[in-house]
N, C-alpha and C positions, 0 to 999 in steps of 0.2 A: 546592274539591275535595269531592265527595260522600264519605260514610263508606265506601261500597263501593270507590271508586276509591282511597281512602287506604289502605284494606286491602289492596288489590291492589299498590299502590305499595310498602307496606312489605314484602309477602310477596316481591316481586321483588327487593328489597333485601336481604332476609335471604338468599334463595336464592344471589344474587350473592356475598354475603359468605362463605356456606358454600363455595361453589365456589372462592372465593379462598383459603380456608384449606385446602381438601382437594387442590386442583390449582394450587399457586402458579406453576408454571412453563408453564401452558397459556394464558397471556394472549394469545399469538400468534394463537389461534384467533379472537380478537375483532378482530384488527388488519386493516385494509384491505390488500388485496394488490396494489394499483395500482403499477406500476412495478417489479414483482418478476415472477421467472420461476422456476417449479419444474421441475427437470430430473432425469430418471433417468439413471444411468450416469455416465461420466467427464464432467467439467466442467472447463474452463479459463477464468478471467477474468483480465484484466489492464488497467492503466491506460492511457488515451489510445489514439490511432490506432496508435502504434508497436507496441501490444500484438498486433495481427494477426499479424505475423511471429513474434513471441515465442510466441503461442498455437500457431501451426502447428507449431513446432519441439517444443513441449511435447506436443502431440497425437501426434506420432510415437512417443513413449514410452508414452503412455496407450493408444493404439489396440491395441497388442499385449500389453496387460496389465501394462505397466510400473508402477513405484511413482511416487506423487505427488512425492516428494522428488527423484527424478531428472528428473522432467519440469520442475519449477520451475526447476532449475538449468539445464538445457539451454535452456529458454525464454528466460530473461533473458540468456543468454550471446549470443544473437543480437542483441539491442539493444546489449549492451556492444561488439559488433564493428562496429556500423554506423557508418561514418565521417561520415554525414550528420547523425547524431543529435548534437545540441549540448547535451544535458543528461544523457547517460549515457555511460560508457565512454571509449573511445579518441578519439571526436570531441568530447568535452565541453568546455565553456567553463572558462577558468582562474579563479582567484581574483584579487583586485586586485593581487597581486604577480606574476602570470604563471604560477602553478602549477596544474596540473590535479590536483586530489586527489579520490580516489575512495571512496565509502562504499557498503557492501553488508551485507545479513544474510539469513539463511536458518533456516527452522524447520520440523521435521517433526512427525508425528503422535504421536510420543512425547515432544513438548515439548523434544527436543534442539534446540540452536541454535548458530549460530556468526555472527560479525560482524567486519567490518573498518571502520576509519575513518582518514581523512586518510592514505590509501594513495596513493602516487605511483609511476608507472612500471611497473605491473603491469596487463596487459590485461583480465584476467577476476577482479575482485575478488569476484565471487560464488563463484567456485571456491575462492578462498583461504579464504573464510568457511566453505564447506562442509568444507574441510580442517581448519580450526580445530575445527569441530563433531566430525568423525569421528576426529581423531588426537590432540586435547589434552584437558586437563581444564578448559579455559578456554572463555569465550563470546566475548570481544571482544579483539582486538589492534589497536593503533592506530600510525600513523605509522612511525618507523624500525623499531620492533619488528615491526610487521606486514609491512614489506617484507622484513626479514631472514628471517622465517618463510617468506614466499612463495619467496624465493630458494633457501632450504635444501630446499624442497619441489619445486623445479624449475620454477617458474612462469616463463614467458617474459617478458621485459622489452619495454616499449614506450617510445617518445619522444613526449612530448606538451609543449606543444600541437602539433597537426598544423598545417602551414603556413597553411591557410585561417583557422584559428582564431586563430593567432598574429597574422596581419595584422588580423583584426577586433579583437583585444585591443589592439594598438598604437594603432588608431584611437580606441578608447574611452578608452585611457589618456590621450590628448592632449585629449579632449573633456570628460571627466567624472572629477572627483576627489571626488565625494560619497560618503563612506564609508558613509552609512546610506541610499542609494538603495534605494527599494523596487522589487520586480519589477513588470512589466506583468502584468496579469491574462491567464492562459492563454498567456503568451509565455516570459518567462525562467523562469517557475515550472513549466514542463513538466519538473519536475526528478527524476522518477522513473519506472522501470518497476517496478511492483509486480504480481506474478503469483501467483495462488492456483489450486490444482489438486486436485480430488478423483478418485482413481483408482477402478478397478472394485470394490475392496475396501471403499470408502467412506471411505478414509484421506485426510486433508488434509494438505498442506504449503504453504508460501509462500516466496517470495523477493523481495527488494527491492534495487535497485542504482541509483546515481546519481553524477553528478559535481557535484551540488549547485548552489546559487544561483550563477548567473554573477556574477563579480566580488565575490564574498563576502570578508569578511576572512580573511586567512591564518590557517589554523587552525580555522576555523568547521566545525562538524559539525551537520547538521540531524537530522531524524527518522528518515531512511532506515535507518541501520544500528542504530538502538535498538530492541530487542526490546520490544514493548508500545506503542512510539509508532508508528514506520512499518510494523510487521507485528506480528501476534500470531495464534497457532494454538492452539486447544485442541479436540482430536479428539473429545471428548465433546459440544461445543457448536457449534463453527464456526470461521471464519477471517476476518480482516480485514486490509486494508492501506490505506495513505494516500498522498495526493499533495498537493502544494502547498506552501505556506510552512511549512517545517519547525518553526520556533520556535513557531508557533501549535499545531501538532499535539502537539509535546513537552509543552506546558503542561497538556494534558488526558490525556496517555497515550492518545492517540487510538484506536489499533487495539485495545488492551486494553479501553477503554471500550465499544467497539462489540460485542466479543465477550461482555463482562460484561452488557451489556444484552440481548443474545440469550439469555444464561443465564436472565435473568429474565423470558423470554417474549416479548421484542419481536421482531418479524420483522426481517430483515436490512436492509430498506429503513428501517424506522423506527428501528432501532438506529443506523444511519448518520446519519439526520435528527437524532436527539437528540444525537449527538456534534458535529455541525455546530453545532446551536443552543448547546451548551456553549461551543464555540470563540467563537461570536458574543457570547455573554454575558460572556466574559472580556476582550473588547477594546472600548475606547471608540471607536476609529477603524478601520473596516474597508475603508478606501480600498485598493484593490489587493491585498486580503488574500484569495486563493483557497485553498481547501482542500477536499478531497473524500475520500470513503471508498467502497471496495467490500467486499462481504462475501458469504460463503456459509454457510448453516447445515447441519447434518448431514442435514436432509431434502432437500437439494439445491435449497433456495430461494436465489436470488441477489437482491441488492439494492444499491443505491448512493444518494449524496446528496452535494450540494456547497453551498458558500456562494453562489457566483455561478453563473449560466448559463454553459455552455461546456465543462464537464467531461464526458467520455464514457469509456466502457471497452469493451474487446473481449471478446466471448464466443464461446467454440467448444465445440460438443458434437458428437455423432455425426450429428446432423440439420441443424445451422446453424452459420453463422460470420458474425458481424456486429458492427457498432459500435452501442452503445446510449448515447443521450444521457441523463445522469443527471438526475433532479429536483433542484430547487434551491430555496434559501430566498428567499421573497418578501416576508417580513414585518418584517425589520429596518430 
């Protein structure tokens, strides 16, 4: 390298260092924006194909100027009521003892949050979580205590599993007694509807609800009702939610990790990518371990990333409604 080139190289390095010191949270300006979309106005994103119907319901709130928190609750209630969905709500698959147990959480732009876990016999766990957030000093209620609260608040009861699911469970029970059976990629682990919305005021909220891993151990709780794992919202920075194998997501506080990476300047897509890479680094065996994230930052930029190919999310704005295939890791 010539003296002049060396001086230029050092000068650029010093300038870069100075920029890093003066503007530490602007690194996203240097990050590639492929697989990302910047959107003006209200936005709804949610996990998997079943997010399309959830987004449509959330949009009915947002299009008339409604709040993001009302939109996310209304959106995921649609999926909870879908009898054909085997990973969320009334139509969900049971645990290995035959019980359908439901988990959900919700979080608004003021960092208020509510959560339920291991809840049985209530049709809309997301609304129970919302009621915990709005009416109590607590964040999470579980099991019998969560159901007692729900009944006191007048929530309707349901009978699960539904007949079709019960028949499928009986067949599984005869054929498979493996307690530690891993889920198939993008099949049994379609275990979540996670939905994030930004309203006209620029406020963010999120909701997450699931019946969890099919044939899980009785009492198992995954990432979906855990604030910081399945969902996290920081209205100054952005919001993220997760889907996939909950145990892997809990290990890295996945959604909180994505938001914190955005706080330090990473774009939503790159924040999701780095969280996925952290999951990969924590596991010696990635066989059938799918996990993915979706995120929005305060500038309206949307991003996603997953361990394997096959994860997608639903996007709804005032100009488009579509399914987006997430980029995925190819290097492990």
